[in-house]
N, C-alpha and C positions, 0 to 999 in steps of 0.2 A: 730702233724698233720697239723696245720696251716702252719708251716714252709715248710713242704713237698709240700703242695698244691701251695704255693707261688713259690717254686722252680720249680715245673712243669710248672706253668704259665710263669715264666721268661724264661725257656728253650724253651717253645712253641713259645713265641714272638720272641726270638732270632733266632731260626731256621727258622721261617716263614719269618722274615726279610732277612735272608741270601738267601732264595729261591727267594724272590721278587727282591732283588737288584742285584742278579746274583753272589753273593759270592759262592753259590752252583749252579752249572750249570745243565740244563736239562739233564736227564739220568745219572747224577752223582750218584754213589752208596753211600748209607747212612749206614755206618757201626756202629752198636750200641756201640761197645767198644770204637771206635775212637771218636764218638760224646760225649760219657759220659766223656771221659778224657778231651776233648776240652772245655766242658761246666762245668766240675767239679761237676758231678752228677752221679747217679747210672744208670745201664742199664734198670732197671724197669721203671724209670722216662722217659728215652729216648723212650722205647717201647710205653708208654702211649702217649707221644708227637707225635710219628710217626703215631699212630692210629688216633689221632685228625687231623693231616695234611692229612692223607689218606682220611678221611671223607670230607675234604674240596677240595679234588681233586688236592692237591699240591704234593702228594707223592703216589707212587705205591709200594705195597708190594706183593711179589710173593713167593710161597712156595719153600723152598730150595735155593732161590736166594737172599733173603733179600729185602731191600727197596732201592728205587732210586727216584730222583726228577722226577716228571712226566713231559714229554715233551708235550707241547701244541703248535700246529702249528699256524701261523698267521690266516689261514683260519678258524680253530676251534675257536680261540679267537674272531674273528669277528662274527662268528655265535652265540657264547655265549653272546656277547655284544648286538647283534641285538635282541636276545630273552629277555635279561635283559631290553632293552629299552621298550619293550611292557609291561612287568610285572611291572617295576618300575614306569612307567608313570601312570599306574592304581593305584599303591600304593600311589603315590604323590597325586592323585585325592582324594582318600579316606582319606589320612592324612589331607588334607585341610578341609574335612567335620568333622573329628573326633578328631583332635589333641587337647590335653588339654593344658592349660597354661604352665604346667611343661614340657611338650614335646617340646613346642616352645622355652622355656627358655634353654633347653638342646641343641637344634639345634643351637641357637644363640651363646651359649658358645663354642660349637665345631667350629663354623665359626670363632670366635675370635681366637681360638687356631690355626686354619688353616692359618689365616692371619699372625699370629706371625711366624709360620713355614716358610712361603714364605719370610718374611722379613729377617729371619735368614738363608735362603737357605737350610733348613732341609727338603728335599723332601721325605725322607723315612718316617719321622714322619707325614708329610702332607698326604702321601698315606694312612697311618694307620688311621688318623683322618677322611679322606675321607670315608673310609670303615665304620667307626663308625657312621658318619652322615647318610649314606644311611641306616644303620641298625636302627637308631632311627626313621627315616622317615617310614620305613617298620613297626616298632612296633606301631607308632602313627596311622597308617592306620587301625589297628585292623581288617585286612582282612586275615584270617588264610590260605585260599587256595592260594592266591597270594604269601603270605610270604613263604609258604611251597614250592611252585614251584621255587621261587627265591633261597631258601636254597639248593634245589637239584642241582642248577647250581654251587653252592659252590664258591670257589675262584680260579677256574681253570685259569681264564684270568687275575688274579691279577698282575702277573709279567709283562704282556703287558700293563696293566693300569699304572704301575709304569714307564714303558718306555715312555708312552705317556706324562706323566707329565714332562719329561725331554726335550720334544720338545720346541724349542724357542718360548717364549711368552705364552706357554700353562698354566703355573701355575696361572698367573694373570687372564687369561680367565676362567679357571676352577673355581677360587674363585668367579668371577662375576656370573657365571652360577649357582653355589651352592647358592649364596646369593639370586638370583632371585627365586629359588625353595623355599627356606625357607620363604621369604617375602610373596610369594603367599599362602603358607600354613598358615602363621600367619594371613593373611587377610581373611582366610577361603574362598578362591576363587578356586574352584575345576578345572575349565577350565584352569586358568592361571597356576596352580600348575602342571597339567598334561602336558601342553605345555612346561613349563620351564624344566621339567625333560626330556622330549623327546628331546628338543633342546640340553640340556647338554650331554646326552648319545650319541646323534647323532654326537656331536662334538668330543667325545672320539673315536667313530667309524671312523670318517673322519681322525682324526690324526693317528689312527692305520693304515688306508689304505695308507696314505702318507708315513708312516714309512716302510711299506712293499714294496712300489714302489721304496723306496730309497735303497733297498737291492738287 
C-alpha cells in the first residue's frame, strides 16, 4: 500500500513538472496508456493522478475525449495572479499574527532550499519550493476562508509562474522578495508582511505583463 501511494505521488510530481516546464504543451492530449508506459506504472494510478491535476486546474478531462493539458491564456493567468495578490496579502498579514515558531522555522528552511536551487540553476525545483513556501504561509495564517478561496484558484497559472522565474534577474529578485515576507512574519509585523507579499506578487504580475508584451 505504502509503495503504491509513493508511486502515485512520484507520478503526480513528474506529470505536474512536465506541465509546468512545457514538456507537455497546453491542449496536448494525455493518453492514460501512453503515460502509464512512460512512467512505468498502471492506468489506475495515472487516472488518480489526472484527477488530482484536474482539481488543480492543470488538466481538463472530457467525456469520451479523455484528458488534455488545460490551456490558460496570459490574460487569465494575470487575472488569477491579481486575485491571488489580494488573498495572499491577507494571508501573510494573518500569518504574521498567528505563526508559531515551528511555522517560521519551516519557512526559513524552505528559503534556504530555494537559495540552493538558484545557486545550482535548478529553477524547476525552485518553482516547486516557491509553491510549498506559499502553502506554509497560508497554513500559518489559520484563516480558513482565505485559504479556501486561494485553493479554488488552484495552480492554473503555475506554468506562467515558472516562465516568470526564467526572466533575466528574476530568480534573485524573487528570493529577496520571499525573504522579506518571511522576515516580516517572523517579526510578527502584520503591516510589513502584507506589504511584502503584495510587493512580491505585484512583481510576478509585472514580469508576466512584460513577457506578454514580448510575444
